[in-house]
C-alpha atoms as one frame of an Amber mdcrd trajectory, in Angstrom:
protein
 112.669 423.086 166.890 109.718 424.775 165.364 111.523 425.440 162.082 112.634
 421.810 162.017 108.931 420.699 162.497 107.870 423.029 159.699 110.661 421.774
 157.416 109.746 418.119 158.074 106.053 418.849 157.277 106.923 420.530 154.025
 109.178 417.627 152.960 106.505 415.086 153.685 103.868 417.129 151.810 106.302
 417.387 148.886 106.840 413.644 148.729 103.086 412.866 148.812 102.570 415.433
 145.948 105.332 413.917 143.890 104.097 410.340 144.368 100.575 411.402 143.451
 101.687 413.171 140.299 103.738 410.225 139.004 107.491 410.652 139.778 109.395
 408.025 137.778 111.892 405.579 139.121 114.694 406.932 136.813 114.586 410.340
 138.414 113.497 412.058 135.153 110.920 414.842 134.871 107.812 413.156 133.459
 105.452 414.840 130.930 102.786 416.919 132.552  99.385 415.448 133.659  96.499
 416.352 131.317  92.926 417.614 131.907  90.592 414.759 130.961  90.486 411.106
 131.544  91.256 407.909 129.691  92.494 404.718 131.295  95.815 403.099 130.432
  93.842 399.798 129.875  91.729 401.592 127.403  94.667 402.868 125.560  96.271
 399.471 125.670  93.399 397.497 124.238  92.945 400.233 121.472  95.947 398.574
 119.667  96.370 395.052 120.943  92.957 393.410 122.036  94.533 390.699 124.243
  92.277 387.774 123.192  92.728 384.547 121.420  92.918 384.923 117.509  92.160
 382.623 114.752  95.705 381.118 114.383  95.744 379.799 117.955  97.704 382.673
 119.408  96.837 383.299 122.990  97.133 386.429 125.103  95.800 385.184 128.492
  97.525 386.546 131.436 100.220 384.695 133.353 103.868 383.564 133.291 106.634
 385.971 134.078 108.767 388.561 132.279 112.426 389.400 132.880 113.766 392.951
 133.105 114.958 392.925 129.379 111.389 392.651 128.092 111.319 389.038 127.180
 108.397 386.935 128.155 108.382 383.273 129.672 105.431 381.213 128.744 103.079
 379.756 131.345 101.681 377.189 129.003  98.973 379.478 127.539 101.114 380.323
 124.480  99.689 379.316 121.135 101.353 377.034 118.611 103.523 379.899 117.112
 105.012 380.667 120.620 102.705 383.624 121.502 102.832 384.414 125.113 101.556
 387.028 127.527 103.470 387.607 130.784 103.393 389.950 133.782 106.456 391.141
 135.488 104.420 391.695 138.523 103.155 394.947 140.243  99.684 396.095 140.926
  99.366 397.917 137.573  98.456 401.100 139.474 100.649 403.073 137.183 101.469
 406.603 137.952  98.699 408.450 139.603  96.764 411.304 138.049  96.428 413.088
 141.396  92.649 413.535 140.564  93.381 415.800 137.489  92.269 413.456 134.824
  94.816 411.966 132.522  97.549 410.064 134.156 101.150 410.132 132.884 100.686
 406.379 132.835  98.467 406.851 129.727 101.515 408.011 127.740 102.016 405.967
 124.588 105.022 405.051 122.466 104.827 403.127 119.182 107.833 402.099 117.079
 110.394 399.444 116.462 112.304 397.930 119.313 115.918 399.299 119.053 117.169
 397.442 122.041 116.724 395.110 125.091 117.652 395.710 128.655 114.971 396.695
 129.645 113.484 397.678 126.227 114.293 400.562 123.995 111.710 401.945 121.603
 112.451 404.902 119.266 115.708 405.592 121.265 113.520 405.803 124.513 114.628
 403.283 127.218 111.796 401.931 129.275 112.228 400.141 132.657 110.076 397.040
 132.673 110.126 395.706 136.225 106.333 396.236 136.662 105.320 395.848 133.064
 102.767 393.422 131.650 103.762 391.969 128.310 101.524 390.648 125.412 103.618
 389.222 122.626 101.902 387.557 119.729 103.513 385.662 116.859 106.806 385.067
 118.607 108.142 383.378 121.682 109.475 386.694 123.081 110.062 390.341 122.221
 113.055 390.843 120.051 114.956 393.634 118.401 113.179 394.881 115.227 109.651
 393.915 116.334 107.147 396.820 116.513 105.689 397.463 119.994 103.174 399.698
 121.729 104.349 400.766 125.235 101.951 402.392 127.627 103.525 404.121 130.614
 105.141 407.484 131.523 108.293 408.954 130.108 110.399 412.026 130.613 110.126
 415.325 128.714 113.384 414.551 126.922 112.009 411.254 125.574 115.040 409.287
 126.782 113.638 407.273 129.652 110.349 405.985 130.891 108.628 403.229 132.935
 106.551 400.684 130.886 103.288 399.494 132.466 102.132 397.554 129.404 103.985
 396.348 126.381 102.304 394.691 123.398 103.772 393.409 120.086 102.339 391.423
 117.054 103.443 390.824 113.532 101.916 393.059 110.789 102.220 390.634 107.710
 102.535 386.890 107.232 102.359 384.915 104.068 104.370 384.043 100.937 106.603
 386.409  99.190 105.063 387.271  95.673 108.026 389.179  94.175 111.375 390.790
  95.151 112.723 394.069  93.756 116.467 394.259  94.542 116.875 397.507  92.835
 114.045 399.171  94.726 114.854 397.544  98.032 111.373 396.012  98.469 109.264
 392.957  98.116 105.520 392.209  97.889 103.584 390.198 100.409  99.902 389.930
 100.981  99.070 392.679  98.584 101.486 395.088 100.248 104.787 396.521  98.984
 107.233 395.912 101.788 110.170 398.537 101.797 113.398 398.030 103.605 116.107
 400.342 104.931 119.370 400.289 107.061 117.452 399.482 110.193 115.455 396.487
 108.904 116.366 393.440 111.006 116.892 390.216 109.052 116.247 387.209 111.209
 117.099 383.896 109.621 117.800 385.748 106.409 120.801 387.296 104.909 118.795
 390.230 103.514 116.710 391.070 100.618 118.811 389.132  98.137 118.160 386.016
 100.270 114.389 386.256  99.714 112.814 384.087  97.073 109.303 384.258  95.573
 107.208 381.723  97.434 109.137 381.846 100.631 106.887 382.152 103.653 107.907
 385.161 105.928 106.613 387.167 108.896 107.098 390.913 108.946 106.980 393.565
 111.564 106.663 397.151 110.222 105.336 400.563 110.100 102.522 401.417 107.581
 103.247 404.160 105.252 101.089 405.280 102.163  98.286 402.870 101.408  99.608
 399.556 100.340 103.189 400.202 101.593 104.771 399.039 104.780 108.397 399.789
 106.050 109.749 396.528 107.489 111.482 396.732 110.838 111.914 393.009 111.067
 111.742 390.092 108.595 111.930 386.421 109.445 111.172 383.279 107.653 108.151
 381.392 108.984 106.398 378.040 108.477 104.394 378.152 105.326 101.408 376.699
 107.240 100.984 379.621 109.412  97.767 381.511 109.180  97.984 384.772 107.001
  98.070 388.265 108.569  97.658 391.536 106.712  97.947 395.155 107.928  97.340
 398.571 106.166  95.100 401.418 105.415  91.584 400.604 104.514  90.445 401.589
 101.029  87.501 400.986  98.695  85.218 400.231 101.556  81.968 398.524 100.307
  79.545 398.156 103.352  76.994 396.477 101.110  79.352 393.712 100.014  81.361
 393.938 103.248  84.671 394.205 101.325  87.635 396.538 101.549  91.079 396.531
 100.064  94.511 396.682 101.816  96.968 397.457  98.866  95.986 395.104  96.173
  94.603 392.569  98.596  90.842 392.216  98.870  89.456 391.543 102.345  86.001
 389.950 102.934  84.838 390.810 106.417  81.333 389.378 106.128  81.890 386.902
 108.943  84.771 388.717 110.916  84.722 389.824 114.502  85.941 393.276 115.303
  88.202 394.441 118.117  90.303 397.489 119.172  87.452 400.140 119.405  85.936
 399.490 115.990  83.062 397.548 114.487  81.429 396.953 111.125  79.435 400.290
 111.518  82.570 402.438 112.286  85.006 400.852 109.924  85.974 403.571 107.495
  88.333 404.371 104.623  91.673 405.598 105.971  91.674 403.490 109.017  94.741
 401.359 109.778  93.604 397.892 110.538  95.201 394.455 111.131  93.492 391.390
 109.647  93.836 387.715 110.720  92.467 384.797 108.713  92.524 381.039 109.016
  94.028 380.621 105.518  94.024 382.247 102.038  92.061 379.976  99.647  91.973
 382.458  96.885  94.959 384.572  95.736  94.253 388.192  96.034  91.362 387.561
  98.464  91.394 387.116 102.233  88.421 386.003 104.360  88.933 387.775 107.607
  88.338 386.070 110.999  89.308 389.206 113.054  89.731 392.865 112.055  91.578
 394.950 114.642  92.053 398.664 114.823  95.894 399.137 114.656  98.249 401.840
 115.801  95.627 403.866 117.641  96.827 406.501 120.000  94.847 408.260 122.732
  93.026 411.346 121.445  92.586 412.916 124.966  94.474 416.275 124.992  97.683
 416.475 127.055  98.415 412.717 126.599 102.202 412.331 125.988 102.893 410.313
 122.726 105.962 409.342 120.930 105.776 407.586 117.475 108.017 406.293 114.733
 106.770 405.970 111.251 106.855 407.015 107.621 105.391 410.501 106.800 102.176
 410.598 104.702  99.788 413.405 103.710 102.639 415.951 103.971 101.732 419.656
 103.195 104.082 421.460 105.697 105.701 420.953 109.032 102.398 422.084 110.462
 100.468 419.317 108.769 101.306 415.635 108.074 100.421 412.163 109.286 102.404
 409.580 111.011 100.658 406.137 111.584  97.517 407.719 110.605  97.909 410.435
 113.351  97.804 414.028 112.481 101.079 415.866 113.484 102.152 419.489 113.887
 105.867 419.679 114.096 106.140 423.463 113.459 107.659 424.170 116.938 109.695
 420.886 117.197 113.328 420.541 117.751 114.518 418.801 114.568 117.683 416.615
 114.556 119.022 414.068 112.191 118.893 416.367 109.079 117.699 419.530 107.747
 114.024 420.584 108.004 113.836 420.775 104.221 114.413 417.014 103.932 111.183
 416.374 105.655 108.289 415.099 103.395 106.251 412.119 102.290 108.286 408.865
 102.618 110.681 410.170 105.128 111.076 408.074 108.228 110.964 410.030 111.552
 110.521 409.847 115.246 108.286 412.471 116.831 107.323 413.054 120.454 104.958
 415.648 122.023 101.459 415.762 123.401  98.021 415.420 121.949  95.914 418.474
 121.523  92.573 418.504 119.786  93.422 415.040 118.000  96.664 416.489 116.769
 100.132 415.492 117.974 101.859 418.776 118.786 105.564 417.624 118.469 108.268
 419.152 120.589 110.968 416.733 119.064 111.440 415.320 115.587 114.272 413.067
 114.591 114.931 412.210 110.920 115.820 408.500 110.567 115.739 407.741 106.880
 115.394 409.881 103.800 114.592 408.090 100.512 117.692 408.076  98.240 119.871
 409.383 101.023 119.588 406.654 103.755 119.987 407.282 107.352 121.486 405.858
 110.643 120.555 402.630 112.371 121.560 401.700 115.854 120.772 398.697 117.974
 121.785 398.124 121.739 121.814 395.255 124.146 122.396 395.739 127.837 122.941
 392.791 130.174 125.056 389.792 130.975 127.037 387.734 128.398 125.657 384.140
 128.035 126.278 381.149 125.876 129.741 382.323 125.206 131.826 380.218 122.785
 133.900 382.719 121.029 133.991 386.476 120.228 131.959 385.559 117.185 129.205
 383.741 119.061 127.604 384.784 122.368 124.282 385.953 123.649 123.023 389.118
 125.402 119.388 389.188 126.337 118.858 386.164 124.143 120.237 388.039 121.057
 123.063 386.427 119.195 126.150 388.663 118.893 129.326 388.718 116.797 132.074
 391.015 118.137 134.905 389.332 116.225 135.284 392.095 113.570 138.509 393.928
 113.281 136.867 397.379 114.038 135.033 396.435 117.306 135.835 398.803 120.038
 136.196 397.585 123.678 135.423 400.064 126.343 136.271 399.715 130.108 137.945
 396.359 129.282 139.367 394.168 126.538 138.405 391.030 124.494 139.934 388.984
 127.396 137.088 390.325 129.603 134.334 388.968 127.189 133.161 385.866 129.290
 129.936 384.559 130.547 128.419 386.656 133.238 130.291 389.866 132.215 127.800
 392.806 132.073 128.027 394.590 128.833 126.375 397.105 126.516 126.733 396.077
 123.002 125.976 398.421 120.192 125.751 397.743 116.422 123.983 398.950 113.275
 123.126 395.717 111.563 121.392 392.401 112.357 122.033 389.833 109.605 120.759
 386.196 109.658 119.730 386.918 113.285 123.097 388.143 114.491 123.955 391.498
 115.818 127.199 392.560 114.265 128.827 394.491 117.034 130.652 397.703 116.657
 131.372 398.441 120.314 131.233 396.446 123.481 131.315 398.446 126.712 131.861
 396.577 130.049 129.866 397.858 133.050
């Protein structure tokens, strides 16, 4: 009897301790709690401000969000379909247990690899209690860049999203196309593409013509260069957007450049943790303007700090990006963040393939302003290429044929001769069937399926 009472007390105490330290709903072991404090709201606003912008987009709270990470508007969305939605919950996150940094402050930044809930950099986040802020599109879609705040496990495979934010990086007319180089220019920026670039309402680089108005989500690389994760055609009347690394800052004239684009910030408002006095060369910013009256010059309405990550030591962080400032595995930058990957487990290629221009995913914890990586995955090496993988998890909808159906709002074509069906056959592909669809290409807005697995 006495032993039973002691055992019961120990179990109860263990449960209280687990909940206070942030046990996740997926059963994974979440990254350790750090030693000093920063709120998840602060980390969230550091990248995406959550206020009305100059082109009429809105990020006021309301609406609802489904478990696949798409948002439903509540009437507050702007003319371009921007919405903010909450999936409910009290946003209490995962508690810090009084030790400072909560695992809820963990941050992931990268392209959306899949829906159901959402997958970013191969890490699947549950989104049942997430608050979504999606600008420049009616809902989160594959290929869009996103910042996710919320805890994830030490293996960087599963997590629980508390906040999800996404917005386009570039918008305007295409200036030129370089088919041989796999790039095009837009808003003074060279936009490079790779196997993982999602082409929405476009057949690919060859389908782009100078003068065409497009919207791009992507990852800043060297100054003046951005790697596209999603490209879609957009109305020519839409307000311009530019994102990149600040150079040639002239505080007297209140000018700086993003690639070959000059930005006049004389009347701009600032957000995301910077202002006119703290703006500096090397900072990654996103600029919105009402219009572009003069070629090569943009009069900014809003200048936002972009791709910021928490600097508090012990904060878990996972990033995707293009390596810059490489000197060794101990010292390079990703999205402007210093990285030390000397002790990281490296997959996707040999360590000697790592260098400037290589696309990677890294995960680790912040220490003294440096991301100490425990994991690094090579995703694309210039001249060599790399794998791409997209995934949809959910019920089939809008089925008309194997070549045309929807999963999580994404159009799918599973009619190819090489498509593998798992735990079922083509005859089972009907509305309502729960499936996991995998593919490596999205062309003209359609995921070309390589495998369909039935749940």
